C-alpha positions in Angstrom: 0.0 0.0 0.0 1.2 3.5 -0.8 0.0 6.6 1.0 0.4 9.9 -0.8 -0.6 13.4 0.5 -1.9 15.7 -2.2 -3.8 18.9 -2.8 -6.1 20.0 -5.5 -7.3 23.5 -6.2 -9.5 25.5 -8.5 -9.8 29.1 -9.3 -13.5 29.0 -10.2 -13.8 30.9 -13.5 -17.4 29.8 -14.4 -20.8 29.3 -12.8 -21.0 25.8 -14.2 -20.4 22.8 -11.9 -16.7 22.3 -11.8 -14.9 19.1 -10.7 -12.2 19.8 -8.1 -10.9 16.2 -7.6 -11.7 12.7 -8.8 -10.3 9.6 -7.0 -8.2 7.6 -9.4 -9.8 4.5 -10.9 -8.1 1.1 -11.0 -6.9 0.1 -14.4 -4.7 -2.7 -15.7 -2.5 -0.5 -17.8 -1.6 -0.9 -21.4 1.7 -1.9 -22.9 4.3 0.5 -21.5 2.0 2.0 -19.0 2.1 1.0 -15.3 -1.2 -0.2 -13.8 -3.3 2.1 -11.6 -4.2 0.3 -8.4 -7.4 0.7 -6.4 -7.4 4.0 -4.5 -9.3 5.5 -1.6 -9.1 9.2 -0.8 -9.4 10.8 2.6 -10.3 14.5 2.2 -8.8 16.2 5.2 -9.7 19.8 4.4 -11.8 21.9 2.0 -10.8 25.5 2.2 -12.8 28.1 0.2 -11.8 31.7 -0.3 -13.7 34.6 -1.7 -11.2 37.0 -3.0 -13.7 39.4 -4.6 -15.5 42.5 -3.6 -18.8 40.7 -3.6 -20.6 38.2 -1.4 -20.9 34.8 -3.3 -23.0 31.7 -2.9 -21.6 28.3 -3.6 -22.6 24.6 -3.4 -20.2 21.7 -2.9 -21.3 18.2 -3.8 -19.7 14.8 -3.9 -20.7 11.9 -6.2 -20.6 8.3 -5.1 -19.9 6.7 -8.4 -20.6 3.1 -7.1 -24.2 4.2 -6.1 -24.7 6.7 -9.0 -25.8 9.3 -6.4 -24.7 12.8 -5.6 -24.8 14.4 -2.1 -24.5 18.0 -1.1 -21.8 19.0 1.4 -23.0 22.6 1.3 -26.0 24.1 -0.4 -26.2 27.7 -1.5 -23.8 28.7 1.3 -22.8 32.4 1.4 -19.2 33.5 1.7 -18.5 37.2 2.4 -16.0 39.4 0.7 -12.4 38.6 1.4 -13.2 35.6 3.6 -11.7 32.2 4.0 -13.7 29.3 5.4 -12.9 25.7 6.3 -15.8 23.5 5.0 -15.2 20.2 6.7 -15.4 19.5 10.4 -14.4 15.8 9.9 -12.6 13.9 7.1 -14.6 12.7 4.1 -13.7 9.3 2.7 -14.1 8.8 -1.1 -13.7 5.6 -3.1 -12.3 5.2 -6.6 -14.1 7.3 -9.3 -15.9 9.4 -6.6 -15.6 13.1 -7.2 -16.1 16.5 -5.6 -17.7 19.4 -7.5 -18.3 23.1 -6.8 -20.8 25.5 -8.3 -21.0 29.2 -7.6 -23.4 32.0 -8.5 -20.6 34.2 -9.9 -17.4 33.5 -11.8 -13.9 34.6 -10.8 -14.7 35.1 -7.1 -13.9 31.8 -5.4 -10.7 29.8 -4.9 -11.0 26.3 -3.4 -8.3 24.0 -2.1 -8.6 20.4 -1.0 -6.0 18.6 1.2 -6.2 14.9 0.9 -4.5 11.5 1.5 -4.7 8.9 -1.3 -4.4 5.3 -0.1 -3.5 3.0 -2.9 -3.7 -0.8 -2.6 -0.8 -2.8 -4.2 -2.8 -5.3 -6.2 -5.5 -5.1 -8.9 
């Protein structure tokens, strides 16, 4: 097993739903390409920052790909001008192919950063 700390960030430039992070999916690999082993991600932190002169609303969701379901972490949450906010109170565990998305009511106002741990099993 390999544990790798990572971060993922987005400068949200659209009001469309934007994927911040997707857990790697296991794959056998093709000739000359190493395999991708099954991975679980532990999201330790989601930091959101409004660096604009306007109050902004945002929604953060995660998709459970194995259940084909999407769940809201926040819904139409307001973040004030020049404010930074930690979204998670506890870690969030995601399985392979699960993803986290953000949507905001205005473009070019929000930055979001995830800190996470990927745990990769050694066998397919």
